[in-house]
N, C-alpha and C positions, 0 to 999 in steps of 0.2 A: 530530448525527453528528460525531465527531472529524475533524479535518483534520490533514494532515501533508504532507511533501515526500518524494518518492522520492529516496533517497540512493545506492542501489546496486542494480543489476540484474545478475543472473548468468543470462544467457539460456540458456547451454548446460545449466544445471541446472533452469531453470524457476522461479526464485524471486528475491526481492529484499528490500530493507529500506526501511522508512519511518521518517523521523525525525518524531516527534510535536511539537506545539507545546510540550509539557512537556520537550522535549529528550531523550526516551527513544527507543529504537529497537524496532521490531516487524518481524518477518519476515512475508512473505506468499508464497503459492504462486501459480503462474500460473492455477490453477483458481479462485482467489478473485477474479480480475479480471472486472469486468462492464462491458459497454457499449463495450469496445475490446479489441482483441487484445493479448495480453501483449507481442508484438513491436512494437506501436505505442507502448508507453510509453517515456519517456526520463527520465534522471536529472534532477532539479530540478523535475519537474512536481508541481503541487499535487494532492492526492488526498483523497477522503473515504473513511472505512472504518468498519467495526464491529470492536470488539475481541472476540476469542474465545480459545479455548485450543487450543494445538497439542500437539505431542508432549511427554510427561512433564509436562503441566500448565503449560507455559510460555505466556505470552501471545503471541498472534499476531494479525495483521490479517486479517479476513475481509470479504467483500463490498466489495472495493476498487474504486472508480470515480473518474473524473476529477472534481475539484472544480468546482462551478458558479461562474461569475464572480460577484463581489459586485455587487449592484445599488446604485447611488448614490441 
C-alpha cells in the first residue's frame, strides 16, 4: 500500500491533499478516511492509501488511513 504525507487539509470543504513518496499530489475526500475522524487528521501526518479515480478520471487517494509505525 502506498505511503504519503498529508500536505494540506481544507476542513470546511472536507478534503485534503497527500504528497506521495514520488513527490506527486493526490486529493482525498473526508469520506475516504478510515480508522480516524477527518477532523483528527493534521498536516504532516504519515498516511497509507489506495489509488483510485476521481472526477474526470483524475487520480485520487481512497481508503486513507494513518500509517503504521515501522517496526525495527
